[in-house]
C-alpha positions as CSV (number, residue, x, y, z in Angstrom):
1,M,31.7,0.8,-61.3
2,E,35.6,-0.6,-60.5
3,I,35.3,-3.6,-58.5
4,K,38.6,-3.6,-55.7
5,I,39.4,-7.0,-54.9
6,N,41.5,-6.8,-51.5
7,K,43.7,-10.2,-50.2
8,D,44.5,-9.0,-47.0
9,V,43.3,-11.8,-44.7
10,A,43.3,-9.7,-41.7
11,E,40.9,-7.4,-43.2
12,L,39.0,-9.7,-44.5
13,E,38.4,-11.1,-41.1
14,R,37.3,-8.1,-39.5
15,Q,34.5,-7.3,-42.6
16,L,33.0,-10.5,-41.8
17,A,32.5,-9.9,-38.2
18,V,30.1,-6.7,-39.6
19,R,28.7,-7.6,-42.6
20,I,27.9,-10.2,-45.4
21,V,31.3,-10.6,-47.5
22,H,31.8,-12.0,-51.3
23,M,34.5,-13.9,-51.0
24,A,37.2,-16.4,-52.9
25,Y,39.1,-18.8,-51.9
26,V,40.9,-22.3,-52.8
27,K,39.4,-25.4,-51.6
28,K,41.3,-28.5,-49.7
29,D,40.6,-30.2,-52.9
30,G,42.3,-27.3,-55.7
31,S,38.6,-25.8,-56.8
32,M,38.1,-22.4,-56.4
33,R,35.1,-21.4,-54.0
34,D,33.1,-18.2,-54.6
35,A,31.1,-17.5,-51.5
36,W,29.0,-14.8,-49.4
37,G,29.4,-15.3,-46.1
38,T,29.5,-13.7,-42.5
39,R,31.0,-13.8,-38.7
40,C,28.1,-10.8,-37.6
41,L,25.8,-12.7,-35.3
42,A,23.0,-10.4,-36.0
43,L,23.1,-11.5,-39.5
44,I,23.2,-15.3,-38.0
45,P,19.7,-17.3,-37.3
46,A,19.9,-17.4,-33.8
47,E,19.6,-21.2,-33.7
48,Y,23.1,-21.3,-35.7
49,H,24.7,-19.2,-33.4
50,P,27.8,-20.9,-31.7
51,N,27.1,-21.9,-28.7
52,G,30.8,-23.4,-26.8
53,R,29.8,-27.0,-27.3
54,S,31.4,-27.8,-30.6
55,Q,33.7,-30.6,-31.2
56,H,35.9,-28.5,-33.3
57,K,38.7,-26.4,-32.0
58,P,39.6,-23.3,-33.3
59,C,42.8,-23.2,-35.4
60,A,45.2,-20.4,-36.3
61,W,45.6,-21.0,-40.0
62,T,41.6,-21.4,-40.6
63,L,38.7,-19.0,-40.5
64,S,35.2,-20.1,-40.3
65,Y,31.6,-18.0,-41.2
66,W,28.2,-18.5,-41.9
67,D,27.4,-19.1,-45.6
68,T,24.5,-16.9,-46.0
69,V,23.5,-19.0,-49.4
70,K,24.1,-22.3,-48.5
71,G,22.9,-21.4,-44.8
72,G,25.5,-23.5,-43.0
73,W,28.9,-22.7,-41.1
74,R,32.2,-23.4,-43.6
75,S,35.6,-22.6,-43.2
76,L,38.4,-21.9,-45.4
77,I,42.2,-22.0,-45.2
78,R,43.9,-18.3,-44.5
79,K,46.4,-18.8,-46.8
80,N,44.2,-20.1,-49.5
81,V,41.9,-16.8,-49.9
82,L,42.1,-15.4,-53.4
83,G,40.5,-12.4,-51.6
84,F,37.1,-10.5,-51.3
85,I,34.7,-7.6,-53.0
86,E,35.5,-4.3,-50.9
87,D,32.5,-2.2,-51.2
88,C,30.1,-5.1,-52.1
89,E,26.4,-4.5,-51.3
90,Q,24.5,-7.5,-53.3
91,Q,24.5,-11.1,-53.8
92,E,25.2,-11.5,-57.4
93,T,27.0,-13.8,-59.9
94,S,29.7,-12.8,-61.9
95,D,32.6,-13.5,-63.5
96,T,34.8,-11.4,-61.1
97,W,37.4,-14.0,-59.7
98,H,37.9,-15.5,-63.3
Protein backbone atom coordinates (compact mmCIF):
# COMPACT_ATOMS: atom_id res chain seq x y z
CA MET A 1 0.00 0.00 0.00
CA GLU A 2 1.36 3.38 -1.02
CA ILE A 3 1.36 6.10 1.64
CA LYS A 4 0.06 9.44 0.36
CA ILE A 5 1.30 12.50 2.26
CA ASN A 6 -0.68 15.73 1.91
CA LYS A 7 0.97 19.06 2.80
CA ASP A 8 -2.10 21.27 2.38
CA VAL A 9 -2.68 22.93 5.78
CA ALA A 10 -6.25 23.96 4.91
CA GLU A 11 -7.04 20.31 4.11
CA LEU A 12 -5.35 19.23 7.35
CA GLU A 13 -7.68 21.56 9.26
CA ARG A 14 -10.72 20.14 7.43
CA GLN A 15 -9.64 16.57 8.17
CA LEU A 16 -8.96 17.34 11.85
CA ALA A 17 -12.57 18.53 12.14
CA VAL A 18 -13.96 15.10 11.22
CA ARG A 19 -11.41 12.41 12.15
CA ILE A 20 -8.14 11.49 13.85
CA VAL A 21 -5.21 12.51 11.65
CA HIS A 22 -1.60 11.28 11.59
CA MET A 23 0.53 14.36 10.98
CA ALA A 24 4.03 15.73 11.36
CA TYR A 25 5.33 19.22 11.96
CA VAL A 26 8.41 21.08 13.15
CA LYS A 27 8.13 22.34 16.72
CA LYS A 28 9.30 25.78 17.85
CA ASP A 29 12.52 24.23 19.18
CA GLY A 30 13.30 22.82 15.71
CA SER A 31 12.56 19.18 16.52
CA MET A 32 10.08 17.17 14.49
CA ARG A 33 6.78 16.08 16.05
CA ASP A 34 4.96 12.99 14.80
CA ALA A 35 1.42 13.30 16.17
CA TRP A 36 -2.08 11.84 16.08
CA GLY A 37 -4.78 14.41 16.66
CA THR A 38 -8.28 15.69 16.05
CA ARG A 39 -10.57 18.70 16.48
CA CYS A 40 -13.73 16.58 16.20
CA LEU A 41 -15.60 17.03 19.50
CA ALA A 42 -17.23 13.61 19.18
CA LEU A 43 -13.72 12.10 19.49
CA ILE A 44 -12.56 14.28 22.41
CA PRO A 45 -13.55 13.50 26.03
CA ALA A 46 -16.36 15.88 27.07
CA GLU A 47 -14.42 17.24 30.05
CA TYR A 48 -11.83 18.61 27.61
CA HIS A 49 -14.21 20.32 25.19
CA PRO A 50 -13.54 24.04 24.70
CA ASN A 51 -15.68 26.11 27.06
CA GLY A 52 -14.79 29.66 26.01
CA ARG A 53 -12.87 30.39 29.22
CA SER A 54 -9.39 29.78 27.82
CA GLN A 55 -6.66 32.32 28.49
CA HIS A 56 -5.27 31.61 25.01
CA LYS A 57 -6.57 33.69 22.15
CA PRO A 58 -6.76 32.06 18.72
CA CYS A 59 -4.33 33.39 16.16
CA ALA A 60 -4.14 33.03 12.39
CA TRP A 61 -0.72 31.36 12.25
CA THR A 62 -1.40 28.50 14.68
CA LEU A 63 -3.71 25.49 14.69
CA SER A 64 -4.81 23.75 17.89
CA TYR A 65 -5.70 20.06 18.07
CA TRP A 66 -6.44 17.37 20.66
CA ASP A 67 -3.48 14.96 20.89
CA THR A 68 -5.14 11.54 21.01
CA VAL A 69 -1.97 9.83 22.24
CA LYS A 70 -0.94 12.28 24.96
CA GLY A 71 -4.51 13.19 25.93
CA GLY A 72 -4.18 16.96 25.82
CA TRP A 73 -4.55 20.05 23.69
CA ARG A 74 -1.56 21.04 21.56
CA SER A 75 -0.95 23.66 18.92
CA LEU A 76 1.31 23.92 15.92
CA ILE A 77 2.54 26.70 13.67
CA ARG A 78 0.80 26.34 10.32
CA LYS A 79 3.89 27.10 8.21
CA ASN A 80 5.77 24.31 10.03
CA VAL A 81 3.44 21.50 8.91
CA LEU A 82 5.37 18.77 7.10
CA GLY A 83 2.22 16.92 6.11
CA PHE A 84 -0.41 14.40 7.08
CA ILE A 85 -1.20 10.91 5.88
CA GLU A 86 -4.38 10.60 3.86
CA ASP A 87 -6.70 7.64 4.52
CA CYS A 88 -4.79 6.47 7.59
CA GLU A 89 -7.10 4.45 9.82
CA GLN A 90 -4.95 3.18 12.67
CA GLN A 91 -2.37 4.57 15.04
CA GLU A 92 0.96 3.03 14.28
CA THR A 93 4.62 3.85 14.74
CA SER A 94 6.46 4.19 11.49
CA ASP A 95 9.34 5.88 9.72
CA THR A 96 6.95 7.66 7.35
CA TRP A 97 8.45 11.12 7.89
CA HIS A 98 12.11 10.12 7.60
